[in-house]
C-alpha positions in Angstrom: 44.2 -127.8 -105.0 47.5 -128.7 -103.2 50.5 -129.5 -105.3 52.7 -132.5 -105.9 56.2 -132.6 -107.3 56.7 -135.6 -109.5 59.0 -136.7 -112.4 57.8 -137.3 -115.9 59.8 -138.4 -118.9 59.4 -136.9 -122.4 59.0 -139.9 -124.8 61.1 -138.5 -127.6 64.0 -136.7 -126.0 64.0 -139.2 -123.0 64.6 -136.3 -120.7 63.3 -136.5 -117.1 61.6 -133.3 -116.0 59.8 -132.3 -112.9 56.2 -131.2 -112.9 54.4 -129.1 -110.3 50.7 -129.4 -110.1 49.1 -126.5 -108.3 45.8 -124.6 -108.6 44.8 -126.3 -111.8 48.0 -125.2 -113.6 51.0 -127.3 -114.6 54.5 -126.0 -114.3 57.7 -127.5 -115.8 60.8 -127.0 -113.8 63.9 -126.6 -116.0 67.5 -126.2 -114.8 68.3 -123.7 -117.5 65.1 -121.6 -117.2 62.8 -120.2 -114.6 59.5 -122.0 -114.0 57.5 -122.2 -117.3 53.7 -122.4 -116.9 51.9 -124.8 -119.2 48.2 -124.3 -119.6 45.7 -127.1 -119.7 45.3 -127.3 -123.5 48.5 -125.5 -124.6 52.2 -125.6 -124.0 53.8 -129.0 -123.7 50.8 -131.1 -122.7 47.6 -132.4 -124.2 44.8 -133.2 -121.8 42.1 -135.9 -122.2 39.5 -137.3 -119.9 40.5 -140.4 -117.9 39.0 -143.7 -118.8 36.4 -146.0 -117.1 36.6 -149.7 -117.8 35.0 -153.0 -117.1 37.6 -154.8 -114.9 36.2 -158.3 -114.5 35.5 -160.2 -111.3 36.1 -158.4 -108.0 37.8 -161.5 -106.6 40.7 -161.1 -109.0 41.5 -157.7 -107.5 41.8 -159.2 -104.0 44.5 -161.7 -104.5 48.3 -161.6 -104.6 48.3 -160.1 -108.1 45.9 -157.3 -107.2 48.7 -154.6 -107.0 49.9 -155.6 -110.5 46.3 -155.3 -111.9 45.8 -151.9 -110.3 49.2 -150.7 -111.7 48.2 -151.8 -115.2 45.0 -149.9 -114.9 46.7 -146.7 -113.8 49.3 -146.9 -116.6 46.5 -147.2 -119.1 44.9 -144.1 -117.7 41.9 -145.9 -116.1 40.8 -144.2 -113.0 37.4 -145.9 -112.5 36.8 -149.6 -112.8 33.6 -151.7 -112.8 34.0 -154.8 -110.7 31.6 -157.7 -111.1 30.3 -159.1 -107.8 28.7 -162.6 -108.2 25.5 -162.9 -106.2 22.6 -165.4 -106.1 20.3 -163.9 -103.4 19.2 -160.6 -101.9 20.9 -161.4 -98.6 24.1 -162.2 -100.5 23.8 -159.0 -102.4 23.7 -156.9 -99.2 26.3 -158.9 -97.2 28.8 -159.4 -100.0 28.6 -155.7 -100.9 29.4 -154.6 -97.4 32.2 -157.1 -97.0 33.9 -156.3 -100.3 33.9 -152.5 -99.5 35.7 -153.3 -96.3 38.2 -155.5 -98.0 39.0 -153.4 -101.1 41.6 -150.7 -100.7 42.2 -149.7 -104.4 44.2 -146.8 -105.7 41.4 -145.9 -108.2 37.7 -145.5 -107.9 35.4 -148.5 -108.4 31.8 -149.4 -109.0 30.5 -152.8 -107.7 28.3 -154.4 -110.2 26.1 -157.4 -109.0 26.4 -160.3 -111.4 23.3 -162.5 -111.2 22.5 -165.8 -113.1 19.3 -165.5 -115.0 17.7 -168.4 -113.1 18.2 -166.5 -109.8 16.8 -163.2 -111.1 13.7 -162.2 -109.2 11.8 -159.0 -108.5 13.0 -159.3 -104.9 16.6 -159.1 -106.0 15.9 -156.2 -108.2 14.3 -154.4 -105.3 17.5 -155.1 -103.2 19.7 -153.8 -106.0 17.7 -150.5 -106.1 17.5 -150.2 -102.4 21.3 -150.7 -102.0 21.9 -148.0 -104.7 23.6 -150.2 -107.3 23.1 -148.3 -110.5 24.0 -151.3 -112.7 23.7 -155.1 -112.7 24.8 -157.9 -115.0 22.5 -160.8 -115.9 24.3 -163.9 -117.1 22.7 -166.7 -119.2 24.0 -170.3 -119.4 22.1 -170.9 -122.6 19.8 -169.0 -125.0 16.8 -171.1 -123.8 17.2 -169.5 -120.4 16.2 -166.1 -121.8 12.5 -166.9 -122.2 12.3 -168.4 -118.7 13.0 -165.0 -117.0 9.8 -163.2 -115.9 10.7 -160.0 -117.8 7.3 -158.4 -117.1 7.8 -158.7 -113.4 11.4 -157.5 -113.7 10.3 -154.4 -115.7 7.7 -153.6 -113.0 10.3 -154.1 -110.2 12.6 -151.6 -112.0 9.8 -149.1 -112.3 11.0 -145.5 -112.6 14.5 -146.2 -111.1 17.7 -145.4 -113.0 18.9 -149.0 -112.9 20.8 -150.2 -116.0 21.7 -153.7 -117.2 24.5 -155.7 -118.8 23.5 -159.0 -120.4 26.1 -161.7 -120.9 25.2 -164.4 -123.3 27.3 -167.6 -124.1 29.3 -167.3 -127.3 27.0 -168.4 -130.2 28.1 -171.6 -131.9 25.6 -171.8 -134.8 23.9 -169.3 -137.1 20.7 -170.0 -135.2 22.2 -169.1 -131.9 23.8 -166.0 -133.3 20.3 -164.9 -134.6 18.8 -165.7 -131.2 21.5 -163.6 -129.5 20.8 -160.6 -131.8 17.0 -160.9 -131.2 17.4 -161.0 -127.5 19.8 -158.1 -127.4 17.5 -156.0 -129.5 14.4 -157.0 -127.5 16.0 -156.3 -124.1 17.5 -153.0 -125.2 14.0 -151.9 -126.1 12.8 -152.7 -122.6 15.8 -151.7 -120.4 18.8 -149.3 -120.4 21.5 -151.6 -121.6 25.3 -151.2 -121.7 26.4 -152.6 -125.1 30.1 -151.9 -124.3 30.7 -150.7 -127.9 34.3 -149.7 -127.1 35.1 -153.1 -125.6 35.9 -152.9 -121.9 36.2 -149.1 -122.0 33.0 -147.2 -121.5 31.8 -144.3 -123.7 29.9 -141.2 -122.6 26.5 -142.8 -123.0 27.5 -145.9 -121.1 28.9 -143.8 -118.3 25.4 -142.1 -118.1 23.8 -145.5 -117.9 25.8 -146.6 -114.9 25.6 -143.3 -113.1 29.2 -142.1 -113.5 28.6 -139.3 -116.0 28.3 -136.4 -115.3 29.8 -137.1 -111.9 33.4 -137.8 -112.3 35.0 -134.4 -111.6 35.6 -130.9 -113.0 38.9 -129.5 -114.3 37.7 -126.1 -113.2 37.3 -127.2 -109.5 40.4 -129.4 -109.6 38.6 -132.6 -108.7 38.6 -134.2 -112.2 39.9 -137.5 -113.5 42.1 -136.6 -116.5 45.2 -137.6 -118.4 48.2 -135.5 -119.6 50.4 -136.4 -122.6 53.6 -134.7 -123.6 52.9 -133.4 -127.1 54.6 -135.3 -129.9 54.5 -134.3 -133.5 53.8 -136.9 -136.2 54.4 -136.0 -139.9 51.6 -136.7 -142.3 52.7 -135.7 -145.7 53.4 -132.0 -145.5 51.4 -131.5 -142.3 52.4 -132.2 -138.7 49.8 -133.6 -136.4 49.8 -134.0 -132.6 49.2 -137.6 -131.6 48.5 -139.5 -128.4 47.3 -142.7 -130.0 48.7 -146.0 -128.7 50.5 -144.2 -125.9 50.1 -144.5 -122.2 49.5 -141.1 -120.5 52.5 -139.4 -119.0 50.5 -138.1 -116.0 47.3 -139.6 -114.6 45.2 -137.5 -112.3 42.2 -138.7 -110.2 40.1 -136.2 -108.4 42.9 -133.7 -108.5 45.5 -136.2 -107.1 48.4 -137.4 -109.3 48.4 -141.3 -109.5 51.1 -141.6 -112.1 53.9 -139.3 -113.4 56.4 -140.7 -115.8 57.4 -144.1 -114.4 56.3 -143.3 -110.8 53.0 -145.0 -110.1 51.1 -144.7 -106.8 49.4 -148.1 -107.1 49.9 -148.9 -103.4 48.0 -145.8 -102.3 44.4 -146.8 -101.3 42.9 -143.5 -102.4 40.0 -144.9 -104.4 36.4 -145.0 -103.2 33.3 -146.9 -104.1 31.1 -144.9 -106.6 27.9 -146.9 -105.8 25.2 -144.5 -104.6 27.0 -141.3 -105.7 24.3 -138.6 -105.6 23.5 -136.7 -108.8 25.2 -133.3 -109.0 27.9 -134.0 -106.4 30.6 -134.2 -109.1 30.7 -133.0 -112.7 32.6 -134.4 -115.6 34.9 -132.9 -118.2 32.5 -131.6 -120.9 34.1 -133.4 -123.8 34.4 -136.8 -122.1 
């Protein structure tokens, strides 16, 4: 792995120090000392896996505020984002996907997720989703009555043995009856299809990463192509004990596939180094084991 020399600020002492990243080791450069090697899980840093999050509509990442959105993602330690791509037909699915991949130049990795209204969902579209290697789709419902109008048996047969997973977006329930219908449909669909429940909100947990084909494919610390975060260690007193804490903090260093995206206040949000994760073949990348 090549190295980068960046600045990072310690949150407590407010001292700016330089960090060299080389061959999977991190070195702090101090004026009063020689180089001091800091191991991955020792020394002055804590290391955690980077985050993957649902980012909303892909259109919002193409406008004039796109750079601000990417910067916010990076500062939060998000190195892979799921972008919803509205489609209503198989042809639109194929054309829009190609066009968006040409237009997008993000600093982080992304996964395009076709978002399909339930009344447009057909086995033909499902075949197109699988053929174009989309591992995940979103189905949206305008009302709870629409759920029973979907030919679920045909959809299940179209999915077949593929690894396709689903997100189901229902309208907010306004009555007790609608809330009960929502729970029944969520339970019934989860029994038929692999479903992302988004239990951590927009952030994805390990099981959800598996559903959308990103785990265990997002890099290895050993090989230096991982997505991970580094925090300066800070001690927090808890009675008589001192605990190390990174809660409610943005990471000090963000690394994506071995490349530093953020160090201290320096953020490479204008560097189009991200790539589309659709169709990543199993086994090409591995994840941090404790993701």
